[in-house]
All heavy atoms as TSV, in Angstrom:
chain	resi	resn	atom	element	x	y	z
A	1	MET	N	N	92.292	-66.432	104.469
A	1	MET	CA	C	92.974	-65.186	104.603
A	1	MET	C	C	92.079	-64.085	104.052
A	1	MET	O	O	91.429	-64.239	103.032
A	1	MET	CB	C	94.282	-65.256	103.839
A	1	MET	CG	C	95.074	-64.051	103.911
A	1	MET	SD	S	96.568	-64.456	103.017
A	1	MET	CE	C	97.591	-63.212	103.249
A	2	LEU	N	N	92.082	-62.997	104.724
A	2	LEU	CA	C	91.285	-61.846	104.315
A	2	LEU	C	C	92.239	-60.749	103.873
A	2	LEU	O	O	93.144	-60.349	104.609
A	2	LEU	CB	C	90.441	-61.369	105.497
A	2	LEU	CG	C	89.565	-60.163	105.282
A	2	LEU	CD1	C	88.521	-60.475	104.201
A	2	LEU	CD2	C	88.876	-59.776	106.580
A	3	SER	N	N	92.061	-60.286	102.687
A	3	SER	CA	C	92.917	-59.243	102.140
A	3	SER	C	C	92.107	-57.957	102.014
A	3	SER	O	O	91.028	-57.951	101.430
A	3	SER	CB	C	93.436	-59.685	100.775
A	3	SER	OG	O	94.243	-58.661	100.228
A	4	LEU	N	N	92.637	-56.898	102.558
A	4	LEU	CA	C	91.968	-55.603	102.514
A	4	LEU	C	C	92.882	-54.571	101.883
A	4	LEU	O	O	94.072	-54.528	102.189
A	4	LEU	CB	C	91.581	-55.135	103.915
A	4	LEU	CG	C	90.648	-56.006	104.719
A	4	LEU	CD1	C	90.531	-55.485	106.119
A	4	LEU	CD2	C	89.292	-56.070	104.052
A	5	LYS	N	N	92.325	-53.741	101.058
A	5	LYS	CA	C	93.067	-52.595	100.541
A	5	LYS	C	C	92.707	-51.381	101.372
A	5	LYS	O	O	91.551	-51.137	101.667
A	5	LYS	CB	C	92.702	-52.342	99.080
A	5	LYS	CG	C	93.341	-53.279	98.116
A	5	LYS	CD	C	93.094	-52.781	96.705
A	5	LYS	CE	C	93.961	-53.573	95.755
A	5	LYS	NZ	N	93.888	-53.039	94.401
A	6	ILE	N	N	93.707	-50.649	101.780
A	6	ILE	CA	C	93.460	-49.426	102.537
A	6	ILE	C	C	94.066	-48.235	101.808
A	6	ILE	O	O	95.033	-48.383	101.058
A	6	ILE	CB	C	94.033	-49.516	103.959
A	6	ILE	CG1	C	95.541	-49.724	103.931
A	6	ILE	CG2	C	93.359	-50.605	104.754
A	6	ILE	CD1	C	96.215	-49.538	105.249
A	7	ARG	N	N	93.478	-47.103	102.036
A	7	ARG	CA	C	94.044	-45.872	101.493
A	7	ARG	C	C	95.005	-45.315	102.528
A	7	ARG	O	O	94.617	-45.036	103.650
A	7	ARG	CB	C	92.931	-44.866	101.211
A	7	ARG	CG	C	92.010	-45.290	100.087
A	7	ARG	CD	C	90.931	-44.252	99.854
A	7	ARG	NE	N	89.982	-44.348	100.964
A	7	ARG	CZ	C	89.138	-43.403	101.310
A	7	ARG	NH1	N	89.127	-42.259	100.680
A	7	ARG	NH2	N	88.295	-43.578	102.305
A	8	ALA	N	N	96.241	-45.184	102.134
A	8	ALA	CA	C	97.255	-44.681	103.074
A	8	ALA	C	C	97.656	-43.245	102.740
A	8	ALA	O	O	98.778	-42.840	102.967
A	8	ALA	CB	C	98.476	-45.606	103.043
A	9	SER	N	N	96.705	-42.489	102.246
A	9	SER	CA	C	97.009	-41.107	101.885
A	9	SER	C	C	97.067	-40.226	103.133
A	9	SER	O	O	96.601	-40.598	104.215
A	9	SER	CB	C	95.931	-40.566	100.938
A	9	SER	OG	O	94.703	-40.472	101.639
A	10	ASN	N	N	97.627	-39.062	102.970
A	10	ASN	CA	C	97.679	-38.114	104.082
A	10	ASN	C	C	96.278	-37.733	104.537
A	10	ASN	O	O	96.023	-37.580	105.736
A	10	ASN	CB	C	98.443	-36.852	103.663
A	10	ASN	CG	C	99.925	-37.117	103.468
A	10	ASN	OD1	O	100.444	-38.137	103.927
A	10	ASN	ND2	N	100.604	-36.207	102.795
A	11	GLU	N	N	95.364	-37.584	103.577
A	11	GLU	CA	C	93.989	-37.228	103.921
A	11	GLU	C	C	93.315	-38.330	104.743
A	11	GLU	O	O	92.594	-38.050	105.718
A	11	GLU	CB	C	93.165	-36.959	102.648
A	11	GLU	CG	C	93.609	-35.739	101.871
A	11	GLU	CD	C	94.819	-35.998	100.964
A	11	GLU	OE1	O	95.147	-37.181	100.704
A	11	GLU	OE2	O	95.435	-35.023	100.528
A	12	GLN	N	N	93.548	-39.581	104.352
A	12	GLN	CA	C	92.963	-40.696	105.087
A	12	GLN	C	C	93.519	-40.770	106.503
A	12	GLN	O	O	92.804	-41.006	107.467
A	12	GLN	CB	C	93.199	-42.021	104.340
A	12	GLN	CG	C	92.592	-43.226	105.024
A	12	GLN	CD	C	91.080	-43.177	105.092
A	12	GLN	OE1	O	90.435	-42.488	104.305
A	12	GLN	NE2	N	90.514	-43.890	106.030
A	13	THR	N	N	94.822	-40.579	106.632
A	13	THR	CA	C	95.456	-40.604	107.955
A	13	THR	C	C	94.895	-39.487	108.825
A	13	THR	O	O	94.573	-39.707	110.003
A	13	THR	CB	C	96.980	-40.471	107.814
A	13	THR	OG1	O	97.466	-41.545	107.011
A	13	THR	CG2	C	97.662	-40.495	109.165
A	14	LYS	N	N	94.741	-38.283	108.261
A	14	LYS	CA	C	94.195	-37.168	109.038
A	14	LYS	C	C	92.761	-37.456	109.452
A	14	LYS	O	O	92.359	-37.189	110.582
A	14	LYS	CB	C	94.249	-35.885	108.227
A	14	LYS	CG	C	93.810	-34.671	109.026
A	14	LYS	CD	C	94.149	-33.384	108.303
A	14	LYS	CE	C	93.926	-32.246	109.272
A	14	LYS	NZ	N	94.835	-31.152	109.055
A	15	ALA	N	N	91.941	-38.036	108.534
A	15	ALA	CA	C	90.566	-38.374	108.859
A	15	ALA	C	C	90.502	-39.394	109.986
A	15	ALA	O	O	89.658	-39.311	110.878
A	15	ALA	CB	C	89.854	-38.904	107.616
A	16	MET	N	N	91.399	-40.361	109.965
A	16	MET	CA	C	91.448	-41.385	111.030
A	16	MET	C	C	91.808	-40.742	112.365
A	16	MET	O	O	91.203	-41.023	113.397
A	16	MET	CB	C	92.449	-42.473	110.647
A	16	MET	CG	C	92.539	-43.632	111.620
A	16	MET	SD	S	93.691	-43.439	112.999
A	16	MET	CE	C	95.189	-42.949	112.225
A	17	LEU	N	N	92.802	-39.877	112.355
A	17	LEU	CA	C	93.221	-39.218	113.604
A	17	LEU	C	C	92.102	-38.351	114.167
A	17	LEU	O	O	91.874	-38.321	115.390
A	17	LEU	CB	C	94.484	-38.387	113.380
A	17	LEU	CG	C	95.761	-39.180	113.084
A	17	LEU	CD1	C	96.878	-38.242	112.663
A	17	LEU	CD2	C	96.157	-40.022	114.276
A	18	LEU	N	N	91.399	-37.656	113.301
A	18	LEU	CA	C	90.270	-36.822	113.759
A	18	LEU	C	C	89.141	-37.696	114.323
A	18	LEU	O	O	88.513	-37.329	115.311
A	18	LEU	CB	C	89.751	-35.951	112.614
A	18	LEU	CG	C	90.641	-34.784	112.238
A	18	LEU	CD1	C	90.154	-34.118	110.959
A	18	LEU	CD2	C	90.710	-33.781	113.371
A	19	ALA	N	N	88.894	-38.843	113.690
A	19	ALA	CA	C	87.852	-39.744	114.183
A	19	ALA	C	C	88.205	-40.267	115.568
A	19	ALA	O	O	87.362	-40.332	116.477
A	19	ALA	CB	C	87.653	-40.908	113.214
A	20	VAL	N	N	89.465	-40.640	115.782
A	20	VAL	CA	C	89.897	-41.138	117.090
A	20	VAL	C	C	89.793	-40.023	118.131
A	20	VAL	O	O	89.309	-40.250	119.247
A	20	VAL	CB	C	91.340	-41.689	117.016
A	20	VAL	CG1	C	91.897	-41.961	118.393
A	20	VAL	CG2	C	91.376	-42.950	116.166
A	21	ALA	N	N	90.217	-38.812	117.767
A	21	ALA	CA	C	90.141	-37.690	118.714
A	21	ALA	C	C	88.701	-37.378	119.079
A	21	ALA	O	O	88.386	-37.108	120.246
A	21	ALA	CB	C	90.808	-36.459	118.109
A	22	THR	N	N	87.803	-37.414	118.109
A	22	THR	CA	C	86.388	-37.151	118.362
A	22	THR	C	C	85.799	-38.215	119.273
A	22	THR	O	O	85.059	-37.929	120.204
A	22	THR	CB	C	85.605	-37.098	117.037
A	22	THR	OG1	O	86.173	-36.073	116.236
A	22	THR	CG2	C	84.135	-36.789	117.281
A	23	GLU	N	N	86.163	-39.475	119.014
A	23	GLU	CA	C	85.660	-40.580	119.848
A	23	GLU	C	C	86.153	-40.432	121.264
A	23	GLU	O	O	85.408	-40.623	122.223
A	23	GLU	CB	C	86.133	-41.911	119.259
A	23	GLU	CG	C	85.691	-43.111	120.066
A	23	GLU	CD	C	86.254	-44.415	119.490
A	23	GLU	OE1	O	86.304	-44.557	118.262
A	23	GLU	OE2	O	86.633	-45.275	120.298
A	24	GLN	N	N	87.420	-40.082	121.443
A	24	GLN	CA	C	87.954	-39.928	122.801
A	24	GLN	C	C	87.276	-38.789	123.534
A	24	GLN	O	O	86.996	-38.882	124.718
A	24	GLN	CB	C	89.474	-39.690	122.750
A	24	GLN	CG	C	90.250	-40.941	122.375
A	24	GLN	CD	C	91.738	-40.693	122.282
A	24	GLN	OE1	O	92.196	-39.556	122.261
A	24	GLN	NE2	N	92.480	-41.764	122.204
A	25	ARG	N	N	86.985	-37.697	122.837
A	25	ARG	CA	C	86.295	-36.567	123.457
A	25	ARG	C	C	84.908	-36.983	123.907
A	25	ARG	O	O	84.471	-36.673	124.996
A	25	ARG	CB	C	86.237	-35.396	122.474
A	25	ARG	CG	C	85.918	-34.086	123.130
A	25	ARG	CD	C	86.036	-32.912	122.182
A	25	ARG	NE	N	87.022	-33.121	121.140
A	25	ARG	CZ	C	86.810	-32.868	119.854
A	25	ARG	NH1	N	85.694	-32.357	119.448
A	25	ARG	NH2	N	87.742	-33.090	118.956
A	26	ALA	N	N	84.200	-37.713	123.044
A	26	ALA	CA	C	82.861	-38.181	123.391
A	26	ALA	C	C	82.909	-39.145	124.549
A	26	ALA	O	O	82.097	-39.120	125.455
A	26	ALA	CB	C	82.204	-38.834	122.166
A	27	ARG	N	N	83.901	-40.033	124.530
A	27	ARG	CA	C	84.043	-41.024	125.594
A	27	ARG	C	C	84.348	-40.338	126.931
A	27	ARG	O	O	83.800	-40.711	127.955
A	27	ARG	CB	C	85.137	-42.028	125.252
A	27	ARG	CG	C	85.145	-43.221	126.175
A	27	ARG	CD	C	86.209	-44.248	125.840
A	27	ARG	NE	N	86.321	-44.516	124.424
A	27	ARG	CZ	C	87.484	-44.609	123.793
A	27	ARG	NH1	N	88.613	-44.441	124.421
A	27	ARG	NH2	N	87.523	-44.855	122.507
A	28	SER	N	N	85.207	-39.307	126.917
A	28	SER	CA	C	85.552	-38.651	128.173
A	28	SER	C	C	84.344	-37.922	128.746
A	28	SER	O	O	84.171	-37.852	129.964
A	28	SER	CB	C	86.721	-37.696	127.978
A	28	SER	OG	O	86.365	-36.624	127.153
A	29	SER	N	N	83.468	-37.383	127.902
A	29	SER	CA	C	82.270	-36.735	128.426
A	29	SER	C	C	81.313	-37.771	128.993
A	29	SER	O	O	80.549	-37.494	129.924
A	29	SER	CB	C	81.590	-35.887	127.350
A	29	SER	OG	O	81.072	-36.704	126.327
A	30	GLN	N	N	81.308	-38.983	128.447
A	30	GLN	CA	C	80.457	-40.043	128.972
A	30	GLN	C	C	80.977	-40.545	130.314
A	30	GLN	O	O	80.243	-41.130	131.097
A	30	GLN	CB	C	80.377	-41.199	127.975
A	30	GLN	CG	C	79.665	-40.854	126.699
A	30	GLN	CD	C	79.819	-41.928	125.639
A	30	GLN	OE1	O	80.583	-42.856	125.806
A	30	GLN	NE2	N	79.079	-41.791	124.564
A	31	LEU	N	N	82.243	-40.340	130.572
A	31	LEU	CA	C	82.842	-40.810	131.807
A	31	LEU	C	C	82.633	-39.862	132.974
A	31	LEU	O	O	82.965	-40.178	134.111
A	31	LEU	CB	C	84.344	-41.058	131.610
A	31	LEU	CG	C	84.698	-42.186	130.658
A	31	LEU	CD1	C	86.212	-42.260	130.475
A	31	LEU	CD2	C	84.151	-43.521	131.147
A	32	ALA	N	N	82.073	-38.702	132.721
A	32	ALA	CA	C	81.891	-37.711	133.786
A	32	ALA	C	C	81.085	-38.268	134.946
A	32	ALA	O	O	81.420	-38.018	136.116
A	32	ALA	CB	C	81.239	-36.454	133.223
A	33	ASP	N	N	80.031	-39.010	134.663
A	33	ASP	CA	C	79.233	-39.605	135.738
A	33	ASP	C	C	80.042	-40.598	136.553
A	33	ASP	O	O	79.926	-40.661	137.781
A	33	ASP	CB	C	77.987	-40.286	135.173
A	33	ASP	CG	C	76.970	-39.287	134.637
A	33	ASP	OD1	O	77.045	-38.092	135.011
A	33	ASP	OD2	O	76.111	-39.705	133.851
A	34	TRP	N	N	80.865	-41.400	135.880
A	34	TRP	CA	C	81.701	-42.375	136.596
A	34	TRP	C	C	82.750	-41.655	137.453
A	34	TRP	O	O	83.042	-42.091	138.576
A	34	TRP	CB	C	82.377	-43.331	135.613
A	34	TRP	CG	C	81.410	-44.260	134.979
A	34	TRP	CD1	C	80.961	-44.223	133.696
A	34	TRP	CD2	C	80.735	-45.361	135.608
A	34	TRP	NE1	N	80.066	-45.233	133.488
A	34	TRP	CE2	C	79.906	-45.955	134.651
A	34	TRP	CE3	C	80.766	-45.902	136.903
A	34	TRP	CZ2	C	79.116	-47.053	134.920
A	34	TRP	CZ3	C	79.974	-47.008	137.174
A	34	TRP	CH2	C	79.158	-47.566	136.186
A	35	HIS	N	N	83.304	-40.566	136.941
A	35	HIS	CA	C	84.267	-39.814	137.739
A	35	HIS	C	C	83.599	-39.208	138.966
A	35	HIS	O	O	84.178	-39.201	140.059
A	35	HIS	CB	C	84.909	-38.711	136.889
A	35	HIS	CG	C	85.797	-39.260	135.814
A	35	HIS	ND1	N	86.181	-38.519	134.731
A	35	HIS	CD2	C	86.369	-40.471	135.642
A	35	HIS	CE1	C	86.953	-39.245	133.956
A	35	HIS	NE2	N	87.086	-40.436	134.486
A	36	ALA	N	N	82.385	-38.706	138.811
A	36	ALA	CA	C	81.653	-38.145	139.946
A	36	ALA	C	C	81.383	-39.233	140.980
A	36	ALA	O	O	81.495	-38.995	142.186
A	36	ALA	CB	C	80.347	-37.523	139.474
A	37	LEU	N	N	81.027	-40.425	140.528
A	37	LEU	CA	C	80.800	-41.541	141.462
A	37	LEU	C	C	82.078	-41.873	142.211
A	37	LEU	O	O	82.063	-42.076	143.427
A	37	LEU	CB	C	80.293	-42.770	140.708
A	37	LEU	CG	C	80.170	-44.048	141.533
A	37	LEU	CD1	C	79.137	-43.878	142.649
A	37	LEU	CD2	C	79.818	-45.235	140.659
A	38	HIS	N	N	83.193	-41.903	141.513
A	38	HIS	CA	C	84.481	-42.214	142.145
A	38	HIS	C	C	84.817	-41.171	143.213
A	38	HIS	O	O	85.255	-41.509	144.310
A	38	HIS	CB	C	85.585	-42.274	141.102
A	38	HIS	CG	C	86.910	-42.650	141.673
A	38	HIS	ND1	N	87.808	-41.718	142.098
A	38	HIS	CD2	C	87.462	-43.870	141.899
A	38	HIS	CE1	C	88.879	-42.331	142.577
A	38	HIS	NE2	N	88.691	-43.638	142.458
A	39	GLN	N	N	84.592	-39.899	142.883
A	39	GLN	CA	C	84.855	-38.837	143.858
A	39	GLN	C	C	83.951	-38.969	145.074
A	39	GLN	O	O	84.386	-38.765	146.210
A	39	GLN	CB	C	84.691	-37.470	143.199
A	39	GLN	CG	C	85.759	-37.175	142.176
A	39	GLN	CD	C	85.458	-35.938	141.369
A	39	GLN	OE1	O	84.351	-35.396	141.407
A	39	GLN	NE2	N	86.457	-35.473	140.608
A	40	TRP	N	N	82.701	-39.324	144.857
A	40	TRP	CA	C	81.766	-39.490	145.963
A	40	TRP	C	C	82.201	-40.668	146.851
A	40	TRP	O	O	82.206	-40.563	148.076
A	40	TRP	CB	C	80.362	-39.737	145.424
A	40	TRP	CG	C	79.347	-40.024	146.479
A	40	TRP	CD1	C	78.837	-39.148	147.406
A	40	TRP	CD2	C	78.700	-41.269	146.740
A	40	TRP	NE1	N	77.932	-39.768	148.218
A	40	TRP	CE2	C	77.825	-41.088	147.829
A	40	TRP	CE3	C	78.789	-42.527	146.163
A	40	TRP	CZ2	C	77.055	-42.116	148.339
A	40	TRP	CZ3	C	78.006	-43.537	146.669
A	40	TRP	CH2	C	77.158	-43.323	147.744
A	41	LEU	N	N	82.615	-41.770	146.231
A	41	LEU	CA	C	83.062	-42.927	147.003
A	41	LEU	C	C	84.315	-42.611	147.801
A	41	LEU	O	O	84.508	-43.137	148.900
A	41	LEU	CB	C	83.316	-44.112	146.073
A	41	LEU	CG	C	82.081	-44.745	145.452
A	41	LEU	CD1	C	82.478	-45.766	144.398
A	41	LEU	CD2	C	81.203	-45.386	146.518
A	42	ALA	N	N	85.170	-41.744	147.258
A	42	ALA	CA	C	86.417	-41.400	147.936
A	42	ALA	C	C	86.188	-40.531	149.180
A	42	ALA	O	O	87.078	-40.409	150.013
A	42	ALA	CB	C	87.350	-40.693	146.957
A	43	LEU	N	N	84.995	-39.974	149.319
A	43	LEU	CA	C	84.711	-39.097	150.464
A	43	LEU	C	C	84.655	-39.849	151.791
A	43	LEU	O	O	84.838	-39.268	152.838
A	43	LEU	CB	C	83.398	-38.340	150.247
A	43	LEU	CG	C	83.408	-37.301	149.147
A	43	LEU	CD1	C	82.020	-36.707	148.965
A	43	LEU	CD2	C	84.434	-36.213	149.435
A	44	GLY	N	N	84.401	-41.152	151.737
A	44	GLY	CA	C	84.342	-41.898	152.981
A	44	GLY	C	C	83.374	-43.036	152.881
A	44	GLY	O	O	82.920	-43.413	151.790
A	45	PRO	N	N	83.029	-43.604	154.030
A	45	PRO	CA	C	82.140	-44.768	154.044
A	45	PRO	C	C	80.783	-44.457	153.399
A	45	PRO	O	O	80.215	-43.382	153.613
A	45	PRO	CB	C	81.959	-45.086	155.517
A	45	PRO	CG	C	83.082	-44.404	156.218
A	45	PRO	CD	C	83.441	-43.221	155.360
A	46	THR	N	N	80.337	-45.378	152.625
A	46	THR	CA	C	79.003	-45.282	152.041
A	46	THR	C	C	78.278	-46.588	152.343
A	46	THR	O	O	78.815	-47.667	152.135
A	46	THR	CB	C	79.073	-45.063	150.518
A	46	THR	OG1	O	79.846	-46.106	149.945
A	46	THR	CG2	C	79.709	-43.737	150.181
A	47	LYS	N	N	77.098	-46.488	152.858
A	47	LYS	CA	C	76.338	-47.671	153.217
A	47	LYS	C	C	75.052	-47.704	152.410
A	47	LYS	O	O	74.446	-46.654	152.172
A	47	LYS	CB	C	76.017	-47.674	154.703
A	47	LYS	CG	C	77.215	-47.810	155.577
A	47	LYS	CD	C	76.838	-47.869	157.047
A	47	LYS	CE	C	78.089	-47.996	157.900
A	47	LYS	NZ	N	77.769	-48.192	159.302
A	48	VAL	N	N	74.700	-48.872	152.004
A	48	VAL	CA	C	73.428	-49.066	151.321
A	48	VAL	C	C	72.716	-50.223	151.974
A	48	VAL	O	O	73.318	-51.107	152.571
A	48	VAL	CB	C	73.599	-49.347	149.811
A	48	VAL	CG1	C	74.236	-48.173	149.112
A	48	VAL	CG2	C	74.417	-50.604	149.582
A	49	HIS	N	N	71.417	-50.227	151.872
A	49	HIS	CA	C	70.598	-51.315	152.395
A	49	HIS	C	C	69.925	-52.004	151.214
A	49	HIS	O	O	69.229	-51.348	150.437
A	49	HIS	CB	C	69.540	-50.800	153.364
A	49	HIS	CG	C	68.578	-51.854	153.800
A	49	HIS	ND1	N	68.956	-52.860	154.632
A	49	HIS	CD2	C	67.279	-52.059	153.487
A	49	HIS	CE1	C	67.895	-53.658	154.825
A	49	HIS	NE2	N	66.878	-53.190	154.124
A	50	ILE	N	N	70.187	-53.297	151.071
A	50	ILE	CA	C	69.557	-54.072	150.005
A	50	ILE	C	C	68.551	-54.997	150.667
A	50	ILE	O	O	68.910	-55.994	151.306
A	50	ILE	CB	C	70.603	-54.885	149.216
A	50	ILE	CG1	C	71.658	-53.947	148.653
A	50	ILE	CG2	C	69.927	-55.692	148.104
A	50	ILE	CD1	C	72.822	-54.633	147.987
A	51	PRO	N	N	67.269	-54.663	150.579
A	51	PRO	CA	C	66.246	-55.420	151.298
A	51	PRO	C	C	66.120	-56.877	150.833
A	51	PRO	O	O	65.623	-57.707	151.570
A	51	PRO	CB	C	64.960	-54.648	151.035
A	51	PRO	CG	C	65.230	-53.815	149.851
A	51	PRO	CD	C	66.701	-53.569	149.808
A	52	TYR	N	N	66.579	-57.188	149.653
A	52	TYR	CA	C	66.455	-58.547	149.138
A	52	TYR	C	C	67.788	-59.291	149.149
A	52	TYR	O	O	67.971	-60.278	148.443
A	52	TYR	CB	C	65.886	-58.513	147.711
A	52	TYR	CG	C	66.534	-57.490	146.815
A	52	TYR	CD1	C	67.692	-57.785	146.115
A	52	TYR	CD2	C	66.000	-56.216	146.703
A	52	TYR	CE1	C	68.306	-56.857	145.311
A	52	TYR	CE2	C	66.604	-55.281	145.896
A	52	TYR	CZ	C	67.758	-55.605	145.200
A	52	TYR	OH	O	68.350	-54.665	144.413
A	53	SER	N	N	68.750	-58.857	149.964
A	53	SER	CA	C	70.075	-59.488	149.999
A	53	SER	C	C	70.008	-60.951	150.465
A	53	SER	O	O	70.756	-61.779	149.971
A	53	SER	CB	C	71.025	-58.686	150.883
A	53	SER	OG	O	70.531	-58.612	152.206
A	54	LYS	N	N	69.108	-61.265	151.385
A	54	LYS	CA	C	68.974	-62.652	151.842
A	54	LYS	C	C	68.512	-63.540	150.687
A	54	LYS	O	O	69.017	-64.649	150.494
A	54	LYS	CB	C	68.005	-62.752	153.002
A	54	LYS	CG	C	67.927	-64.156	153.570
A	54	LYS	CD	C	67.026	-64.222	154.779
A	54	LYS	CE	C	66.954	-65.673	155.262
A	54	LYS	NZ	N	65.952	-65.857	156.286
A	55	SER	N	N	67.586	-63.041	149.880
A	55	SER	CA	C	67.116	-63.789	148.726
A	55	SER	C	C	68.240	-64.020	147.729
A	55	SER	O	O	68.369	-65.100	147.155
A	55	SER	CB	C	65.961	-63.052	148.064
A	55	SER	OG	O	65.531	-63.732	146.914
A	56	ILE	N	N	69.077	-63.018	147.515
A	56	ILE	CA	C	70.217	-63.179	146.623
A	56	ILE	C	C	71.147	-64.266	147.161
A	56	ILE	O	O	71.574	-65.162	146.421
A	56	ILE	CB	C	70.986	-61.856	146.462
A	56	ILE	CG1	C	70.134	-60.848	145.698
A	56	ILE	CG2	C	72.316	-62.077	145.729
A	56	ILE	CD1	C	70.747	-59.455	145.628
A	57	ALA	N	N	71.469	-64.193	148.446
A	57	ALA	CA	C	72.376	-65.162	149.058
A	57	ALA	C	C	71.818	-66.580	148.966
A	57	ALA	O	O	72.561	-67.542	148.766
A	57	ALA	CB	C	72.642	-64.788	150.516
A	58	GLU	N	N	70.530	-66.721	149.118
A	58	GLU	CA	C	69.908	-68.052	149.059
A	58	GLU	C	C	69.882	-68.603	147.646
A	58	GLU	O	O	69.923	-69.829	147.442
A	58	GLU	CB	C	68.493	-67.988	149.623
A	58	GLU	CG	C	68.444	-67.746	151.119
A	58	GLU	CD	C	67.044	-67.455	151.627
A	58	GLU	OE1	O	66.137	-67.193	150.798
A	58	GLU	OE2	O	66.857	-67.492	152.848
A	59	ASN	N	N	69.821	-67.748	146.640
A	59	ASN	CA	C	69.645	-68.200	145.262
A	59	ASN	C	C	70.906	-68.166	144.397
A	59	ASN	O	O	70.874	-68.616	143.262
A	59	ASN	CB	C	68.547	-67.365	144.577
A	59	ASN	CG	C	67.196	-67.667	145.162
A	59	ASN	OD1	O	66.705	-68.778	145.039
A	59	ASN	ND2	N	66.608	-66.695	145.839
A	60	VAL	N	N	72.000	-67.659	144.926
A	60	VAL	CA	C	73.219	-67.586	144.135
A	60	VAL	C	C	73.833	-68.979	144.034
A	60	VAL	O	O	73.775	-69.785	144.956
A	60	VAL	CB	C	74.216	-66.589	144.735
A	60	VAL	CG1	C	74.855	-67.109	146.024
A	60	VAL	CG2	C	75.291	-66.226	143.750
A	61	ASN	N	N	74.417	-69.269	142.875
A	61	ASN	CA	C	75.103	-70.531	142.660
A	61	ASN	C	C	76.472	-70.420	143.309
A	61	ASN	O	O	77.350	-69.692	142.848
A	61	ASN	CB	C	75.222	-70.801	141.167
A	61	ASN	CG	C	75.736	-72.189	140.869
A	61	ASN	OD1	O	76.063	-72.942	141.777
A	61	ASN	ND2	N	75.799	-72.539	139.605
A	62	ALA	N	N	76.690	-71.119	144.413
A	62	ALA	CA	C	77.906	-70.981	145.215
A	62	ALA	C	C	78.977	-72.002	144.866
A	62	ALA	O	O	79.751	-72.417	145.713
A	62	ALA	CB	C	77.549	-71.068	146.688
A	63	ILE	N	N	79.036	-72.406	143.623
A	63	ILE	CA	C	80.030	-73.394	143.218
A	63	ILE	C	C	81.448	-72.827	143.236
A	63	ILE	O	O	82.373	-73.447	143.697
A	63	ILE	CB	C	79.707	-73.933	141.794
A	63	ILE	CG1	C	78.447	-74.768	141.852
A	63	ILE	CG2	C	80.848	-74.763	141.239
A	63	ILE	CD1	C	77.942	-75.216	140.509
A	64	ASP	N	N	81.618	-71.622	142.718
A	64	ASP	CA	C	82.949	-71.034	142.585
A	64	ASP	C	C	82.944	-69.633	143.174
A	64	ASP	O	O	82.661	-68.666	142.507
A	64	ASP	CB	C	83.342	-70.999	141.122
A	64	ASP	CG	C	84.792	-70.636	140.922
A	64	ASP	OD1	O	85.550	-70.605	141.919
A	64	ASP	OD2	O	85.188	-70.373	139.788
A	65	VAL	N	N	83.277	-69.544	144.456
A	65	VAL	CA	C	83.317	-68.263	145.135
A	65	VAL	C	C	84.727	-67.711	145.075
A	65	VAL	O	O	85.674	-68.355	145.531
A	65	VAL	CB	C	82.835	-68.404	146.603
A	65	VAL	CG1	C	82.889	-67.042	147.300
A	65	VAL	CG2	C	81.448	-68.985	146.644
A	66	ARG	N	N	84.875	-66.539	144.489
A	66	ARG	CA	C	86.206	-65.917	144.406
A	66	ARG	C	C	86.185	-64.575	145.051
A	66	ARG	O	O	85.310	-63.832	144.965
A	66	ARG	CB	C	86.618	-65.760	142.940
A	66	ARG	CG	C	86.848	-67.078	142.280
A	66	ARG	CD	C	87.282	-66.871	140.860
A	66	ARG	NE	N	87.284	-68.170	140.216
A	66	ARG	CZ	C	88.037	-68.468	139.194
A	66	ARG	NH1	N	88.813	-67.568	138.703
A	66	ARG	NH2	N	87.990	-69.639	138.658
């Protein structure tokens, strides 16, 4: 069993809330590229050419295809 003492003061609670808010703000700015990708994909068909796709297909372990 692991026993931890925590400070449950108002100051500690406020510091924790500010840390979570700061992390969420940083995380949302990191997601901007992913949101832009999602918007681009939503515009319609997107095609890519993978020149080594045959090599991937030949070398993939096909035991469990889902």
